[in-house]
C-alpha positions in Angstrom: 7.9 13.7 46.7 5.7 10.8 45.5 5.3 10.2 41.8 7.5 12.7 40.0 5.7 12.2 36.7 2.7 14.0 38.2 4.6 17.2 39.0 5.5 20.0 36.6 8.1 22.7 36.7 7.2 26.3 36.4 8.4 26.2 32.7 6.3 23.1 32.0 3.2 24.4 33.7 3.5 27.7 31.8 3.7 25.9 28.5 0.7 23.6 29.4 -1.5 26.5 30.5 -0.4 28.9 27.8 0.7 31.6 30.2 4.1 33.2 31.0 6.4 32.1 33.9 6.0 35.6 35.3 2.2 35.1 35.4 2.7 31.9 37.4 5.0 33.6 39.8 2.4 36.3 40.4 -0.3 33.6 41.0 2.1 32.0 43.5 2.6 35.3 45.3 -1.1 36.3 45.5 -2.4 32.9 46.3 -4.2 32.2 43.0 -2.3 29.0 42.5 0.5 28.3 45.0 3.4 26.2 43.9 4.9 23.4 46.0 8.6 23.4 47.0 10.9 20.6 46.4 12.8 20.1 49.6 16.2 19.2 48.1 16.6 22.4 46.0 13.6 24.6 46.8 12.4 24.5 43.2 8.8 25.3 42.7 6.6 22.7 41.1 2.9 22.1 40.5 1.0 18.9 40.9 -1.2 17.6 38.1 -4.3 18.1 40.2 -3.6 21.9 40.2 -3.6 22.1 36.5 -6.4 19.8 35.4 -9.1 22.2 36.3 -8.1 24.5 33.5 -10.1 24.0 30.3 -7.2 24.0 28.0 -5.4 21.2 29.9 -8.2 18.8 30.3 -7.6 17.3 26.9 -4.0 16.5 27.9 -5.0 14.6 31.0 -7.8 12.8 29.2 -5.0 10.5 28.1 -6.6 8.8 25.1 -3.4 9.0 23.1 -2.5 5.3 23.4 -5.9 4.1 22.4 -6.0 6.5 19.4 -2.4 5.6 18.4 -3.4 2.1 17.2 -6.0 3.5 14.8 -5.9 1.5 11.5 -7.6 2.4 8.2 -10.4 0.1 6.8 -8.4 0.3 3.6 -5.6 2.4 2.2 -7.1 5.9 1.8 -6.0 8.1 -1.1 -4.5 11.5 -0.5 -3.7 14.4 -2.8 -1.5 17.0 -1.2 -0.9 20.6 -2.4 1.9 22.9 -1.1 3.7 19.7 0.1 7.0 21.3 1.1 9.6 18.9 2.4 7.1 16.3 3.4 6.3 16.8 7.1 2.5 16.5 6.6 3.0 13.7 4.0 5.2 11.5 6.3 2.7 11.9 9.1 -0.2 11.0 6.8 1.7 8.1 5.4 2.3 6.7 8.9 -1.4 7.1 9.6 -2.2 4.9 6.6 -2.7 7.2 3.6 -1.4 6.6 0.1 -0.2 9.9 -1.6 -1.3 9.8 -5.2 0.1 13.3 -6.0 2.1 15.9 -4.2 2.5 19.4 -5.7 5.2 21.8 -4.7 6.8 24.9 -6.3 10.1 24.9 -4.5 12.7 22.8 -6.5 14.8 21.9 -3.4 11.7 20.7 -1.5 10.6 18.6 -4.6 14.1 17.1 -4.7 13.8 16.3 -1.0 10.5 14.4 -1.6 11.9 12.5 -4.6 15.1 11.7 -2.8 13.3 10.1 0.1 10.3 8.6 -1.7 11.2 7.8 -5.3 7.8 6.2 -5.8 5.8 9.3 -4.8 4.2 11.2 -7.7 5.8 14.6 -7.1 4.6 17.3 -9.5 6.9 20.3 -9.4 5.6 23.7 -10.6 3.0 26.4 -10.4 -0.2 25.0 -9.1 -2.3 27.3 -11.3 -0.9 25.5 -14.3 -2.0 22.0 -13.1 -5.3 20.3 -13.7 -6.6 17.8 -11.1 -9.7 16.7 -13.0 -8.3 13.2 -13.6 -8.6 12.5 -9.9 -12.3 13.4 -9.7 -14.0 11.0 -7.2 -10.7 9.1 -7.0 -9.3 10.5 -3.7 -10.5 10.4 -0.1 -8.7 13.6 1.2 -7.3 16.7 -0.5 -4.9 18.5 1.8 -2.9 21.7 1.6 -1.1 24.3 3.7 -2.1 27.3 1.5 -0.3 30.5 2.5 -2.3 33.2 4.4 -3.1 35.9 1.8 -5.4 38.9 1.9 -8.4 39.0 -0.4 -9.6 42.2 -2.1 -12.7 43.7 -0.5 -15.0 46.2 -2.2 -18.0 46.1 0.1 -19.3 42.8 -1.5 -19.7 39.2 -0.5 -16.8 37.4 -2.0 -17.3 34.1 -3.8 -15.0 31.5 -5.3 -14.2 33.4 -8.5 -13.5 36.6 -6.5 -10.5 35.0 -4.9 -8.8 34.3 -8.2 -5.1 35.1 -8.1 -4.6 33.8 -4.6 -3.3 30.4 -3.6 -6.4 29.6 -1.6 -8.3 30.0 -5.0 -6.1 27.2 -6.4 -6.7 25.0 -3.3 -10.5 25.6 -3.7 -10.2 24.9 -7.5 -8.5 21.6 -6.7 -11.3 20.7 -4.3 -13.9 21.5 -7.0 -12.1 19.4 -9.6 -11.5 16.3 -7.4 -14.6 16.2 -5.2 -12.8 14.5 -2.3 -14.8 13.1 0.7 -12.8 15.3 3.1 -10.6 18.4 2.7 -7.8 19.4 5.1 -6.5 23.0 5.2 -3.5 24.0 7.4 -2.3 27.5 8.2 -0.7 29.8 10.7 -2.7 30.7 13.8 -2.7 34.3 12.6 -5.3 33.4 10.0 -7.9 33.5 12.8 -7.7 37.2 13.1 -6.2 38.1 9.7 -8.0 41.2 8.3 -10.1 41.3 11.4 -11.4 37.8 10.7 -12.6 38.6 7.2 -10.0 36.3 5.5 -11.1 33.2 7.4 -14.8 34.2 7.0 -14.3 34.3 3.2 -12.4 31.0 3.2 -15.2 29.3 5.3 -17.9 30.6 3.1 -16.2 29.4 -0.1 -15.7 25.9 1.5 -19.4 25.8 2.2 -20.2 27.0 -1.3 -18.1 24.1 -2.7 -20.5 21.7 -0.9 -18.6 21.0 2.3 -19.6 21.2 6.0 -16.7 22.9 7.8 -15.8 21.7 11.3 -15.1 24.6 13.6 -11.5 25.6 12.8 -9.1 24.5 15.5 -5.6 25.6 16.6 -3.4 22.7 17.6 -0.3 23.2 19.8 2.4 20.9 18.5 3.9 20.4 22.0 0.7 18.5 23.0 1.2 16.0 20.2 4.6 14.5 20.9 6.5 17.4 19.3 9.2 19.1 21.4 8.3 22.6 20.0 5.9 25.4 20.9 4.5 25.7 17.3 0.8 26.4 16.7 -1.0 25.6 13.5 -4.6 26.2 12.5 -6.4 23.3 10.9 -9.6 23.3 8.8 -11.5 20.1 8.2 -14.4 20.0 5.7 -16.7 17.0 5.1 -18.6 16.7 1.9 -22.3 17.5 2.5 -23.7 14.2 1.4 -21.6 12.5 4.2 -21.4 15.2 6.9 -24.6 14.3 8.8 -23.6 10.6 8.9 -20.3 11.0 10.8 -18.7 13.0 13.5 -15.1 14.3 13.5 -13.1 14.3 16.7 -9.8 16.2 17.1 -6.8 14.1 18.2 -6.1 13.6 21.9 -2.9 14.9 23.5 0.2 13.0 24.3 0.8 12.1 28.0 3.5 14.7 28.6 5.3 17.7 27.1 8.5 16.8 25.3 11.6 19.0 25.6 14.9 19.8 23.8 16.5 16.9 25.7 13.9 14.5 24.2 14.7 16.0 20.8 18.4 15.9 20.8 19.3 13.0 23.2 18.6 9.3 23.2 15.2 8.6 24.8 11.5 7.8 24.0 11.5 10.0 20.9 14.7 8.8 19.2 16.9 5.7 19.8 20.2 7.7 19.7 21.6 11.1 20.2 21.2 13.5 17.3 23.5 12.8 14.4 26.2 15.3 13.5 25.4 17.5 10.5 26.0 20.9 8.9 24.9 24.1 10.4 25.4 27.8 10.4 27.9 29.6 12.7 27.9 32.9 14.6 30.3 35.8 13.9 33.0 36.1 16.6 31.4 39.0 18.6 27.9 37.5 18.5 29.3 34.2 19.8 31.0 36.1 22.6 27.7 37.8 23.6 25.5 34.7 23.3 27.9 32.8 25.5 26.8 35.0 28.4 23.1 34.0 27.9 22.0 31.2 30.3 19.8 28.3 29.1 16.3 29.5 28.5 17.5 33.1 28.7 17.5 36.0 26.2 18.9 39.5 25.8 17.5 40.8 29.1 19.8 38.3 30.9 22.9 40.1 29.6 24.6 43.0 31.5 23.1 46.3 30.6 26.1 47.6 28.6 26.0 44.4 26.5 22.2 44.7 26.0 22.8 48.2 24.5 25.5 46.9 22.3 23.6 43.9 21.0 20.1 45.5 20.7 21.2 48.9 19.4 18.1 51.0 18.6 15.8 48.1 19.6 17.0 48.6 23.2 14.8 51.6 23.4 11.7 50.2 21.7 8.7 48.6 23.5 7.8 44.9 23.5 9.7 42.0 25.0 11.5 40.9 21.9 12.0 37.6 23.6 13.4 35.9 20.5 16.5 38.1 20.4 19.7 36.6 21.8 17.6 33.6 22.8 19.2 30.4 24.1 17.0 27.3 24.2 16.7 25.2 27.4 17.2 21.4 27.7 14.1 21.2 30.0 11.6 23.1 27.8 10.2 22.6 24.3 11.9 24.6 21.6 10.4 27.9 20.5 8.8 27.8 17.1 11.4 27.2 14.5 11.8 29.8 11.8 13.4 29.4 8.3 16.9 30.3 9.7 18.2 29.6 13.2 20.6 32.6 13.4 18.2 35.5 12.5 18.6 38.2 15.1 14.9 38.6 15.7 14.2 34.9 16.2 17.4 33.5 17.6 17.5 29.7 18.3 20.8 29.0 20.1 21.8 25.5 21.2 21.0 25.0 25.0 24.6 24.3 25.9 26.9 25.1 23.0 27.2 28.6 21.7 26.0 28.0 18.1 22.8 27.9 16.0 21.0 24.6 15.8 22.3 22.3 13.1 20.1 20.9 10.2 19.6 17.6 11.9 18.8 19.3 15.3 16.2 21.4 13.4 14.8 18.3 11.8 14.5 16.5 15.1 12.6 19.4 16.7 10.1 19.0 13.8 10.1 15.2 14.5 11.4 14.2 11.1 13.0 10.7 11.1 16.8 10.8 11.1 17.0 9.0 7.7 14.9 11.8 6.0 17.5 13.7 3.9 17.0 17.3 2.8 18.2 18.5 -0.7 19.8 21.8 -1.6 22.2 24.2 0.1 22.1 24.4 4.0 20.0 27.6 3.9 17.4 25.8 1.7 17.4 22.9 4.1 16.7 25.1 7.1 13.9 26.8 5.2 12.3 23.5 4.2 12.4 22.2 7.8 11.3 25.5 9.3 8.2 25.7 7.0 7.2 22.1 7.6 4.3 20.7 9.6 5.8 18.7 12.5 5.7 15.0 11.5 4.2 13.8 14.8 1.5 16.5 14.8 0.6 15.4 11.2 0.6 11.8 12.3 -1.9 12.6 15.1 -4.0 14.6 12.8 -3.8 11.8 10.2 -5.1 9.2 12.7 -8.0 11.5 13.5 -8.8 11.7 9.8 -8.5 7.9 9.4 -11.1 7.5 12.1 -13.4 9.9 10.3 -12.9 8.1 7.0 -13.5 4.7 8.7 -16.9 6.1 9.7 -17.6 7.3 6.2 -16.5 3.9 4.8 -18.7 2.0 7.2 -21.7 4.3 6.2 -21.1 3.7 2.5 -20.8 0.0 3.0 -24.2 0.0 4.8 -25.7 2.0 1.9 -24.4 -0.4 -0.7 -25.7 -3.4 1.3 -29.1 -1.8 1.8 -29.3 -1.0 -2.0 -28.4 -4.6 -2.9 -31.1 -5.9 -0.6 -33.7 -3.6 -2.0 -32.7 -4.6 -5.6 -32.9 -8.3 -4.6 -36.3 -7.9 -3.0 -37.6 -5.9 -6.0 -36.4 -8.7 -8.3 -38.2 -11.3 -6.3 -41.4 -9.3 -6.2 -41.4 -8.9 -9.9 -40.9 -12.6 -10.7 -44.0 -14.2 -12.3 -46.1 -16.3 -10.0 
């Protein structure tokens, strides 16, 4: 086989195309997309040329990552972040060239994490509804926040800003109204797209427009396309202030050149300069460990003997659905499944690829691409929660670079405006001079 870098395993191809491995096997059998066999072991692989015709893979093969990676800000842009958590988004934005002027977070352990790692950051702990942001009016370039997905109350009427009072999105929108940033960034779960049959996102979009912002079409970014060894998906909303929106054009970040795996996360390589450091972690009860020891890498409860399936699954054994997170062992050669707030929950198991134990705190952090020197505060359960809720750092960095490119356009436009205004003022002064 020629260049191995241009071939993808079934698992990798499934991840890239967003289909199951079973679907690829069916395509192979019916001739829709036939895999090639590796002579030495008869493994099935796909050449890059077989995948690049799919619309959702073309951005990956466009390969503009390296060119975009060197993006630099015209100046140090100011960022105000709400719902900051443990700092995943903040680290990525910092790397892109943003200066955080304020980070608000309710959780005390997350606030302690932020203070521990960045003593110079202005971390404001507490209920966002009790905080005024008016002192930052016209002082920040971006306001960002991963507001939780909440239902609004519908009574057959068009909801406006005041009608969403009592929700955390209302507080996000209030902060936008009080600060008047050039750009706003909202981040949420993919489920927001269809929440309440799309009505929640429709209301959010309408209010963003009512606040005076042009909303870029919301976009779901798959973290594994952005140098993150994890299958996490996040919905991003970008709004540009109306007085600037028609002068610039926002472009979503390009994908990394390949899909990173658990091996990239936990072993020395291009992502980290050393193997994952030792750290604290949860453990399994004796019987659960005995059962999970039988699960192969990449496998789950259906890979167990039938009698063990019945014992482990109990009533769930007879219910519908794949329940693919149960008794799930990760694979070295695939990205991690989306991390949850606890690695040993029965419904969303995240077992180490080789050892029969839950992932440790530092393993969790690496899958979210936190730097190894980023320390988490609080008990182990709180550390898992902080990491599981975070925006992956490398995804945030890629998004941050895209926003820097947008702000550079805005900055260039404003400089031209100022120069033009000065020229007009100068010309007017000359014209008004006495002959």
